[in-house]
C-alpha positions as CSV (number, residue, x, y, z in Angstrom):
1,X,15.6,-4.2,-19.5
2,X,14.1,-4.6,-16.1
3,X,16.5,-2.4,-14.2
4,X,14.1,0.6,-14.1
5,X,10.8,0.8,-12.2
6,X,9.1,2.0,-15.4
7,X,10.1,-1.1,-17.4
8,X,9.0,-3.5,-14.6
9,X,5.7,-1.6,-14.2
10,X,4.9,-1.6,-17.9
11,X,5.8,-5.3,-18.3
12,X,3.7,-6.3,-15.3
13,X,0.6,-4.3,-16.5
14,X,0.9,-5.5,-20.1
15,X,1.3,-9.1,-19.0
16,X,-1.8,-8.9,-16.8
17,X,-3.8,-7.3,-19.7
18,X,-2.6,-9.9,-22.2
19,X,-3.5,-12.8,-19.8
20,X,-6.8,-11.2,-19.0
21,X,-7.8,-10.8,-22.7
22,X,-6.5,-14.3,-23.5
23,X,-8.8,-15.8,-20.8
24,X,-11.7,-13.6,-21.9
25,X,-11.2,-14.8,-25.5
26,X,-11.1,-18.4,-24.5
27,X,-14.3,-18.1,-22.4
28,X,-16.1,-16.1,-25.0
29,X,-15.2,-18.5,-27.9
30,X,-16.2,-21.4,-25.7
31,X,-19.6,-19.8,-24.9
32,X,-20.2,-18.9,-28.6
33,X,-19.1,-22.4,-29.8
34,X,-21.5,-24.0,-27.3
35,X,-24.3,-21.7,-28.4
36,X,-23.7,-22.3,-32.1
37,X,-23.5,-26.1,-31.5
38,X,-26.7,-26.1,-29.5
39,X,-28.5,-23.9,-32.1
40,X,-27.5,-26.2,-35.0
41,X,-28.4,-29.3,-33.1
42,X,-31.8,-27.9,-32.2
43,X,-32.3,-27.0,-35.9
44,X,-31.2,-30.5,-36.9
45,X,-33.6,-32.1,-34.5
46,X,-36.5,-29.9,-35.7
47,X,-35.7,-30.8,-39.3
48,X,-35.6,-34.5,-38.5
49,X,-38.9,-34.2,-36.7
50,X,-40.4,-32.4,-39.7
51,X,-39.2,-35.0,-42.1
52,X,-40.5,-37.9,-40.1
53,X,-44.1,-37.3,-40.9
54,X,-43.5,-36.8,-44.6
55,X,-41.1,-39.7,-44.9
56,X,-43.5,-42.1,-43.1
57,X,-46.3,-41.2,-45.4
58,X,-44.2,-41.6,-48.6
59,X,-42.7,-44.9,-47.4
60,X,-45.9,-46.5,-46.2
61,X,-46.4,-48.7,-49.3
62,X,-42.7,-49.1,-50.3
63,X,-41.1,-52.5,-50.4
64,X,-37.5,-52.8,-49.2
65,X,-36.3,-54.2,-52.5
66,X,-37.8,-51.4,-54.5
67,X,-37.6,-48.7,-51.9
68,X,-35.8,-46.1,-54.1
69,X,-38.0,-46.5,-57.1
70,X,-41.3,-46.7,-55.1
71,X,-40.3,-43.8,-52.7
72,X,-39.5,-41.5,-55.6
73,X,-42.8,-42.5,-57.3
74,X,-44.8,-41.8,-54.1
75,X,-43.2,-38.4,-54.0
76,X,-44.1,-37.7,-57.6
77,X,-47.6,-38.9,-57.1
78,X,-48.0,-36.7,-54.1
79,X,-46.6,-33.9,-56.1
80,X,-43.7,-33.4,-53.7
81,X,-40.5,-33.7,-55.7
82,X,-38.0,-35.4,-53.5
83,X,-35.0,-33.2,-54.4
84,X,-37.1,-30.0,-53.9
85,X,-38.4,-31.3,-50.5
86,X,-35.0,-32.2,-49.2
87,X,-33.4,-29.0,-50.5
88,X,-36.2,-27.0,-48.8
89,X,-35.3,-28.6,-45.4
90,X,-31.6,-28.5,-46.0
91,X,-31.7,-24.9,-47.1
92,X,-32.3,-23.8,-43.5
93,X,-28.6,-24.1,-42.8
94,X,-25.7,-24.0,-45.1
95,X,-23.9,-26.7,-42.9
96,X,-26.8,-29.1,-43.0
97,X,-27.0,-32.3,-45.2
98,X,-29.9,-34.7,-45.7
99,X,-29.3,-38.2,-47.0
100,X,-31.9,-40.8,-48.1
101,X,-30.9,-44.5,-48.2
102,X,-32.6,-47.8,-48.9
103,X,-32.7,-50.8,-46.6
104,X,-29.3,-51.9,-47.7
105,X,-27.8,-48.5,-46.7
106,X,-27.3,-47.3,-50.3
107,X,-27.6,-43.5,-50.4
108,X,-29.6,-42.5,-53.4
109,X,-30.4,-38.9,-52.7
110,X,-28.4,-36.1,-51.1
111,X,-29.4,-32.5,-50.3
112,X,-27.3,-29.8,-48.8
113,X,-23.6,-29.7,-48.0
114,X,-22.1,-33.2,-48.1
115,X,-18.5,-33.3,-49.6
116,X,-18.4,-37.1,-50.1
117,X,-21.4,-37.0,-52.4
118,X,-19.8,-34.3,-54.6
119,X,-16.3,-35.7,-54.8
120,X,-16.9,-39.3,-56.0
121,X,-19.0,-41.0,-58.6
122,X,-19.1,-44.3,-56.7
123,X,-22.3,-45.2,-54.8
124,X,-22.2,-44.3,-51.2
125,X,-23.4,-46.7,-48.5
126,X,-24.1,-46.3,-44.8
127,X,-22.0,-48.3,-42.4
128,X,-23.5,-51.2,-40.6
129,X,-23.5,-49.3,-37.4
130,X,-25.3,-46.4,-39.0
131,X,-27.8,-48.7,-40.6
132,X,-28.6,-50.2,-37.2
133,X,-29.0,-46.6,-35.8
134,X,-31.2,-45.7,-38.7
135,X,-33.4,-48.8,-38.3
136,X,-33.9,-47.9,-34.6
137,X,-34.4,-44.2,-35.3
138,X,-31.5,-43.4,-32.9
139,X,-29.0,-40.5,-33.0
140,X,-25.2,-40.7,-33.2
141,X,-22.6,-38.1,-32.2
142,X,-19.6,-40.2,-33.2
143,X,-20.2,-42.1,-36.5
144,X,-17.6,-43.0,-39.1
145,X,-19.6,-42.1,-42.1
146,X,-20.9,-38.6,-41.4
147,X,-18.9,-35.5,-40.6
148,X,-20.0,-34.9,-37.0
149,X,-23.6,-35.3,-35.8
150,X,-26.6,-37.0,-37.2
151,X,-30.3,-37.7,-36.6
152,X,-32.0,-40.7,-38.3
153,X,-35.6,-40.9,-39.5
154,X,-36.5,-44.6,-40.4
155,X,-38.8,-45.3,-43.3
156,X,-41.1,-48.3,-42.8
157,X,-43.7,-50.0,-45.0
158,X,-47.2,-50.8,-43.8
159,X,-48.0,-54.4,-42.9
160,X,-51.2,-56.2,-42.0
161,X,-53.0,-54.3,-39.3
162,X,-50.1,-51.8,-39.2
163,X,-48.3,-54.1,-36.8
164,X,-44.5,-54.6,-37.0
165,X,-43.9,-52.1,-39.8
166,X,-41.0,-53.4,-41.8
167,X,-37.9,-51.2,-42.2
168,X,-37.3,-50.3,-45.8
169,X,-35.0,-47.2,-45.8
170,X,-34.1,-44.1,-43.8
171,X,-33.6,-40.4,-44.0
172,X,-30.5,-39.1,-42.1
173,X,-30.1,-35.4,-41.2
174,X,-26.5,-34.3,-40.3
175,X,-24.6,-31.2,-39.4
176,X,-21.2,-30.5,-40.8
177,X,-18.6,-27.8,-39.7
178,X,-20.4,-27.6,-36.4
179,X,-18.0,-25.1,-34.7
180,X,-17.6,-22.8,-37.7
181,X,-19.6,-19.6,-37.8
182,X,-19.2,-16.0,-39.1
183,X,-20.4,-15.0,-35.6
184,X,-17.5,-16.7,-34.0
185,X,-15.0,-15.1,-36.4
186,X,-16.5,-11.7,-36.0
187,X,-16.5,-12.0,-32.2
188,X,-12.8,-13.0,-32.1
189,X,-11.9,-10.1,-34.3
190,X,-13.9,-7.7,-32.1
191,X,-12.2,-8.9,-28.9
192,X,-8.8,-8.7,-30.5
193,X,-9.5,-5.2,-31.8
194,X,-10.8,-4.1,-28.4
195,X,-7.8,-5.7,-26.7
196,X,-5.4,-3.7,-28.9
197,X,-7.2,-0.4,-28.2
198,X,-7.3,-1.1,-24.5
199,X,-3.6,-2.1,-24.5
200,X,-2.7,1.2,-26.3
201,X,-4.8,3.2,-23.8
202,X,-3.2,1.3,-20.9
203,X,0.3,2.0,-22.2
204,X,-0.5,5.7,-22.4
205,X,-2.1,5.7,-18.9
206,X,0.8,3.6,-17.5
207,X,3.3,6.0,-19.0
208,X,1.8,9.1,-17.4
209,X,1.0,7.4,-14.0
210,X,4.5,5.9,-13.8
211,X,6.0,9.2,-14.7
212,X,3.9,10.8,-11.9
213,X,5.3,8.2,-9.5
214,X,8.9,8.0,-10.7
215,X,9.6,11.7,-11.2
216,X,9.4,12.5,-7.4
217,X,11.6,9.5,-6.7
218,X,14.2,10.7,-9.1
219,X,14.0,14.1,-7.6
220,X,14.5,12.6,-4.1
221,X,17.5,10.6,-5.4
222,X,19.1,13.8,-6.6
223,X,18.2,15.5,-3.3
224,X,19.9,12.7,-1.4
225,X,23.0,13.1,-3.4
226,X,23.0,16.8,-2.6
227,X,22.5,16.0,1.1
228,X,25.5,13.7,0.9
229,X,27.6,16.7,-0.3
230,X,26.4,18.8,2.7
231,X,23.8,20.9,0.9
232,X,21.1,20.6,3.6
233,X,18.9,23.4,2.0
234,X,17.7,21.0,-0.7
235,X,14.0,20.3,-0.9
236,X,11.7,18.3,-3.2
237,X,8.4,19.5,-4.8
238,X,5.2,18.3,-3.2
239,X,2.4,17.8,-5.8
240,X,-1.1,16.4,-4.9
241,X,-2.2,14.6,-1.7
242,X,-1.5,11.0,-2.5
243,X,1.1,8.6,-1.0
244,X,3.9,10.0,-3.2
245,X,3.1,13.5,-2.1
246,X,3.1,12.4,1.5
247,X,6.5,10.7,1.0
248,X,7.8,14.0,-0.5
249,X,6.4,15.9,2.5
250,X,8.0,13.4,4.9
251,X,11.3,13.8,3.0
252,X,11.1,17.6,3.3
253,X,10.3,17.2,7.1
254,X,13.4,15.0,7.4
255,X,15.4,17.6,5.5
256,X,14.2,20.3,7.9
257,X,15.2,18.2,10.9
258,X,18.6,17.5,9.4
259,X,19.1,21.2,8.5
260,X,18.1,22.2,12.0
261,X,20.4,19.6,13.5
262,X,23.3,20.8,11.4
263,X,22.6,24.4,12.5
264,X,22.5,23.2,16.1
265,X,25.7,21.2,15.7
266,X,27.5,24.3,14.2
267,X,26.1,26.4,17.0
268,X,27.2,23.8,19.5
269,X,30.7,23.7,18.2
270,X,30.9,27.5,18.3
271,X,29.4,27.6,21.8
272,X,31.8,24.9,23.1
273,X,34.7,26.6,21.6
274,X,33.7,29.9,23.2
275,X,32.8,28.4,26.6
276,X,36.1,26.5,26.6
277,X,38.3,29.4,25.4
278,X,36.9,32.1,27.7
279,X,37.6,30.4,31.1
280,X,40.8,29.0,29.9
281,X,42.0,32.4,28.7
282,X,40.9,33.9,32.0
283,X,42.6,31.2,34.1
284,X,45.8,31.4,32.0
285,X,45.9,35.2,32.2
286,X,45.4,35.4,35.9
287,X,47.9,32.7,36.7
288,X,50.5,34.4,34.5
289,X,49.9,37.7,36.2
290,X,50.2,36.2,39.7
291,X,53.4,34.4,38.8
292,X,54.9,37.6,37.2
293,X,53.9,39.7,40.2
294,X,51.6,42.0,38.3
295,X,48.9,41.1,40.8
296,X,50.0,42.1,44.3
297,X,49.8,39.4,47.1
298,X,47.0,41.1,48.9
299,X,44.7,40.7,45.8
300,X,45.8,37.2,44.9
301,X,43.0,35.5,46.9
302,X,40.4,37.4,45.0
303,X,41.8,36.4,41.6
304,X,42.3,32.8,42.8
305,X,38.5,32.8,43.6
306,X,37.9,33.9,40.0
307,X,40.1,31.1,38.8
308,X,38.2,28.7,41.0
309,X,34.8,29.8,39.5
310,X,36.1,29.4,36.0
311,X,37.4,25.9,36.8
312,X,34.0,24.9,38.2
313,X,32.5,26.3,35.0
314,X,34.8,24.1,32.9
315,X,34.0,21.2,35.2
316,X,30.2,21.6,34.6
317,X,30.8,21.8,30.9
318,X,32.8,18.6,30.8
319,X,30.3,16.9,33.0
320,X,27.4,17.8,30.7
321,X,29.4,16.5,27.7
322,X,30.1,13.3,29.5
323,X,26.5,13.0,30.5
324,X,25.4,13.3,26.9
325,X,27.9,10.8,25.8
326,X,26.7,8.2,28.4
327,X,23.1,8.8,27.6
328,X,23.7,8.3,23.9
329,X,25.7,5.2,24.5
330,X,23.1,3.8,26.9
331,X,25.7,3.6,29.7
332,X,23.7,5.6,32.3
333,X,21.6,3.4,34.4
334,X,18.6,4.6,36.4
335,X,17.7,3.1,39.8
336,X,14.1,3.5,40.7
337,X,13.1,3.9,44.3
338,X,10.6,6.0,46.3
339,X,11.5,9.5,47.4
340,X,9.7,12.7,48.5
341,X,9.5,14.9,45.5
342,X,8.1,17.8,47.7
343,X,11.2,17.8,49.9
344,X,13.4,17.6,46.8
345,X,11.7,20.7,45.4
346,X,12.2,22.6,48.7
347,X,15.9,21.8,48.7
348,X,16.3,23.0,45.1
349,X,14.4,26.2,45.8
350,X,16.5,27.0,48.8
351,X,19.7,26.6,46.7
352,X,18.5,29.5,44.6
353,X,17.8,31.8,47.6
354,X,20.5,34.3,46.7
355,X,19.5,34.6,43.0
356,X,15.8,34.9,44.0
357,X,16.5,37.7,46.3
358,X,18.7,39.5,43.8
359,X,15.8,39.5,41.3
360,X,13.2,40.1,43.9
361,X,11.0,37.3,42.7
362,X,7.6,36.5,44.1
363,X,7.9,32.8,45.0
364,X,5.1,30.3,45.6
365,X,5.5,26.6,46.4
366,X,2.3,24.6,46.4
367,X,1.9,20.8,47.0
368,X,-1.3,18.8,47.3
369,X,0.2,17.0,50.3
370,X,3.1,17.8,52.7
371,X,4.8,14.6,51.6
372,X,4.4,13.0,48.1
373,X,6.4,9.9,47.2
374,X,7.5,9.4,43.6
375,X,9.1,6.2,42.3
376,X,12.0,7.2,40.1
377,X,15.8,7.7,40.0
378,X,16.3,10.4,42.6
379,X,19.6,11.8,41.2
380,X,18.2,12.0,37.7
381,X,15.0,13.7,38.7
382,X,16.9,16.1,40.9
383,X,19.0,17.0,37.8
384,X,15.8,17.6,35.8
385,X,14.1,19.6,38.6
386,X,17.2,21.7,39.3
387,X,17.7,22.5,35.6
388,X,14.1,23.7,35.2
389,X,14.3,25.8,38.3
390,X,17.7,27.2,37.3
391,X,16.3,28.3,33.9
392,X,13.2,29.7,35.5
393,X,15.2,31.9,37.9
394,X,17.7,32.9,35.2
395,X,15.1,34.0,32.7
396,X,12.6,35.6,35.1
397,X,12.2,39.3,34.9
398,X,13.0,41.4,38.1
399,X,10.0,41.3,40.4
400,X,8.3,38.5,38.4
401,X,6.6,35.5,39.7
402,X,8.2,32.1,40.2
403,X,5.7,29.3,41.0
404,X,6.3,25.6,41.7
405,X,3.4,23.3,41.9
406,X,3.3,19.5,42.6
407,X,-0.1,17.9,42.0
408,X,-1.6,14.4,41.9
409,X,-3.3,13.7,38.6
410,X,-6.4,11.6,37.8
411,X,-4.1,9.0,36.3
412,X,-2.5,8.5,39.8
413,X,0.7,10.2,38.7
414,X,2.6,13.2,40.1
415,X,2.8,16.3,37.9
416,X,5.5,18.9,38.7
417,X,5.3,22.3,37.1
418,X,7.8,25.2,37.1
419,X,6.3,28.6,36.1
420,X,8.1,31.9,35.7
421,X,7.3,35.3,34.3
422,X,9.9,36.7,32.0
423,X,11.5,36.3,28.6
424,X,9.6,33.2,27.6
425,X,10.2,31.3,24.4
426,X,9.3,32.3,20.9
427,X,6.5,30.3,19.3
428,X,8.7,29.1,16.4
429,X,11.3,27.8,18.9
430,X,8.9,25.7,21.0
431,X,9.2,22.6,18.9
432,X,13.0,22.8,19.2
433,X,13.2,23.3,23.0
434,X,14.2,19.7,23.8
435,X,16.6,19.3,20.8
436,X,20.3,18.9,21.4
437,X,22.3,22.1,21.3
438,X,19.2,24.3,21.4
439,X,19.6,27.8,22.9
440,X,16.7,30.2,22.9
441,X,19.2,33.1,23.3
442,X,21.7,33.3,20.4
443,X,23.9,35.8,22.2
444,X,26.7,34.9,24.5
445,X,26.0,37.2,27.4
446,X,27.3,36.0,30.7
447,X,23.8,35.8,32.1
448,X,22.5,33.5,29.4
449,X,25.5,31.3,28.7
450,X,25.2,27.6,28.2
451,X,25.4,24.8,25.7
452,X,21.8,24.1,25.2
453,X,22.1,20.6,26.6
454,X,20.2,20.8,29.8
455,X,16.7,20.4,28.4
456,X,17.9,17.7,26.0
457,X,19.3,15.8,29.0
458,X,16.1,16.4,30.9
459,X,13.9,15.0,28.0
460,X,16.2,12.0,27.7
461,X,15.9,11.2,31.4
462,X,12.1,11.5,31.4
463,X,11.9,9.3,28.3
464,X,14.0,6.7,30.1
465,X,11.5,6.8,33.0
466,X,8.6,6.4,30.5
467,X,7.2,9.8,31.5
468,X,6.6,13.1,29.7
469,X,8.0,16.6,29.9
470,X,6.3,19.5,28.1
471,X,6.4,23.3,27.8
472,X,4.0,26.2,27.4
473,X,5.1,29.7,26.8
474,X,4.4,33.1,25.4
475,X,7.3,35.3,24.5
476,X,8.0,38.1,26.9
477,X,5.1,36.9,29.1
478,X,5.7,33.5,30.8
479,X,7.1,30.0,30.5
480,X,5.9,26.9,32.2
481,X,7.6,23.4,32.1
482,X,5.8,20.3,33.3
483,X,6.9,16.7,33.9
484,X,5.2,13.7,35.3
485,X,6.4,11.0,37.6
486,X,5.1,7.6,38.7
487,X,3.5,7.7,42.1
488,X,5.1,5.3,44.6
489,X,2.7,2.6,45.9
490,X,1.7,2.8,49.5
491,X,4.2,0.9,51.7
492,X,7.1,1.3,49.3
């Protein structure tokens, strides 16, 4: 039952609503019960207070032994029929009862709702405790004779000088069925009806909200299964701008990255196959021709030079692949020590002297100081610097500008920039420049051959140093790569 998110969500919401309404019902009924009880008690007290004056005047000349007879007679003489008087007071509340007893506790008159008086023909008497309470004019909330709550009005006869009036009877006002009220019943029914309506509305809302949340998740689950089968063009719909929409967008971004990585991997395999097959075919063909005598001895040195070039090309290819493998496995260790980055730049630039002359490039080399010390792994930074300069020379147009600048930044770091005018990089390719297997030129011309690993290795090296490398370019205009290095402290 609880295997699906929808079932768990609905169960949780319904449980919270049920508990909430149960607590609300309990609190509301408690408040109403307290209000009803307080209202009835106040009404009972006001009734007892109203009866006190009347009872005192009627009982003023009554003797205890003849209290019932004389009390009724006084009421007739005063033209106040006792039954009508008591019924008038008791009629204020259907749950109220008024009892009149003599000094012995015998009840001789009852008005209002009092079941014991209606269900038996035997005389009713007050308990000793209730008689004591009545004599003192006290109140009782837990008596054995009356249903729940009572107030007593003592009846006393006059004595000489109205001193020490003698107790001769009592009038007791009580409330029955204290907690029962149509208001309480109506309120409970109203809360239950409202709860049912809210629960139905909540069920409908939960259904649509959960469907809004679960539907993209199901779509993503299907997309993941398609990904597992190699269908990297799968995408999910993005609806709205909430968390689920952002998750869908993140999923699509991940899918784009995976698709691009798969394309790069395929391109890498094709490039590796081509770059391995071409020199191996050349080497194999020339060796076979030399051994068979097709190539005369006087030309063998030339073709052996070609073979040597192709072998070096294979060596560079294998070295790059091994470098990638070591970087990914974390086996390449970087040793940080101070070195002159300006001198390193000069050496690299001199190594491209022939290529620069062939392309008639306008070269500028500018440093803030003659000697600038960077704290980094010299061999690794040399590899990065050399790769950027190699790309700059290779992709520069004939007669274009090649500019190398080494500056000190406000953050006390060294920034190296390599700028060239030439092919540049397309805007859509800029985010992919430092990805593995990236090649801006999809052709396999000899001038632009390569595996697309150089910039990836450079980015990995700079990340290991905790530094940055970036690129700015406009296609067919210029390209500029920049990387930063930590400046060596004085005295290092």
